[in-house]
C-alpha positions, -999 to 999 in steps of 0.1 A, spaced: 274 1 -688 271 -36 -697 271 -45 -734 277 -82 -733 275 -108 -705 276 -145 -697 248 -168 -685 255 -201 -667 237 -234 -672 202 -236 -659 211 -260 -630 236 -235 -617 212 -206 -619 185 -226 -601 209 -234 -573 214 -197 -568 176 -191 -569 161 -223 -554 128 -208 -542 110 -201 -574 86 -215 -600 108 -222 -630 91 -216 -663 123 -209 -681 144 -231 -704 179 -220 -715 214 -231 -722 247 -215 -712 257 -185 -733 291 -167 -734 281 -138 -756 247 -124 -747 238 -93 -765 209 -69 -770 176 -85 -779 187 -120 -769 163 -138 -746 176 -141 -711 165 -157 -678 151 -133 -652 136 -137 -617 105 -116 -609 74 -117 -587 40 -129 -601 10 -129 -578 34 -128 -548 56 -157 -558 90 -157 -574 91 -171 -609 119 -177 -634 109 -167 -670 126 -158 -702 126 -122 -714 142 -101 -741 172 -81 -730 161 -46 -741 133 -29 -723 106 -12 -745 83 9 -723 45 2 -724 38 36 -741 61 27 -771 36 3 -785 62 -23 -793 83 0 -813 120 -1 -803 127 30 -824 107 51 -799 126 38 -769 146 7 -760 172 4 -733 195 -24 -721 210 -4 -692 193 20 -669 215 43 -648 202 42 -612 205 80 -609 180 84 -638 153 61 -626 130 90 -615 133 111 -646 140 90 -677 106 82 -693 121 52 -711 121 33 -678 107 55 -650 73 40 -654 85 4 -648 105 17 -618 75 34 -601 52 5 -608 76 -17 -589 84 -40 -619 117 -51 -605 135 -83 -615 169 -100 -612 191 -111 -641 214 -140 -631 249 -136 -646 282 -155 -645 301 -124 -655 302 -96 -680 326 -79 -704 341 -44 -705 365 -26 -729 396 -8 -719 410 19 -741 447 13 -740 475 38 -744 479 25 -779 443 35 -786 432 -1 -788 400 -14 -772 410 -44 -751 381 -65 -739 380 -78 -703 359 -104 -685 348 -95 -650 332 -119 -624 328 -124 -587 353 -142 -566 342 -178 -559 307 -172 -573 296 -190 -605 262 -171 -605 252 -137 -591 221 -115 -594 220 -81 -610 192 -57 -602 170 -50 -632 136 -37 -642 111 -50 -668 82 -38 -688 55 -51 -712 45 -35 -744 21 -44 -772 27 -40 -809 -7 -28 -821 0 -37 -857 9 -73 -850 -9 -76 -816 24 -90 -802 32 -87 -765 69 -80 -758 84 -83 -724 119 -68 -720 143 -60 -692 171 -35 -685 200 -40 -662 204 -12 -636 238 4 -634 258 23 -607 292 40 -604 320 16 -610 345 5 -583 382 12 -589 388 -22 -605 361 -17 -632 369 20 -636 404 9 -647 397 -22 -669 364 -7 -683 375 29 -687 352 35 -717 322 35 -693 314 53 -661 289 26 -650 289 -10 -638 260 -35 -632 242 -31 -599 252 -64 -584 231 -76 -555 243 -95 -525 226 -128 -521 207 -118 -490 193 -88 -508 174 -107 -535 141 -109 -516 144 -72 -505 149 -62 -541 119 -81 -553 95 -74 -524 107 -43 -507 94 -7 -509 107 16 -536 129 34 -510 144 1 -498 151 -11 -533 168 21 -542 191 17 -511 204 -16 -526 217 1 -558 253 7 -548 288 -1 -561 299 -37 -555 332 -41 -535 362 -44 -558 379 -69 -535 351 -94 -542 357 -92 -580 383 -102 -605 389 -93 -641 412 -104 -669 419 -96 -705 401 -118 -731 403 -124 -768 388 -98 -792 367 -127 -806 341 -114 -781 336 -84 -805 318 -107 -830 284 -122 -823 292 -152 -844 313 -166 -816 296 -181 -785 319 -206 -767 337 -210 -735 370 -198 -750 356 -163 -750 362 -160 -712 397 -175 -711 425 -152 -701 449 -139 -728 481 -119 -726 485 -86 -744 508 -56 -745 
């Protein structure tokens, strides 16, 4: 599971996704959490577009009420049966969330939760498979669009440093972006697999990440512990 992540600056994201209509506007963020607005890439009338969307998918049937259902992470093995996000999956409402990295927490032998920052080797931005949905709050007539990151079984690196979870984000290879957005449901499902650990690195970071009042580059700097 992914509880917090990092977003790069807009210019870096647009270098990773050059062929799109960019409607988004955003700044770097080092402590993205639930209900924050995040940049996503999706198809609209056959063209890729970059828009801002809430991190936290509320299905269309929930009528804008997050109490009924809201999810930030959707396990890939539940896409067919979990009604919180199965509708978006079968309607083909797939998108990509561009990350620079994400955080995980390791339960140490001293029973202390040590945060780690994980990223890809030599990649400042990478795409994570996601789904999105649109719901309407009937009381306020407010349209809410939200997304959820898809997750898969972790590789050995993340299983070790993020041992409080049995999931990791479904990271896409760069040449899979178009297939994820435009391919059939079967083809998209085949892309949901564990990312190779040799292409990733992770290091311990300060527990400052545990507080949402902090959002600065120091959050991803390595620290020593033990």
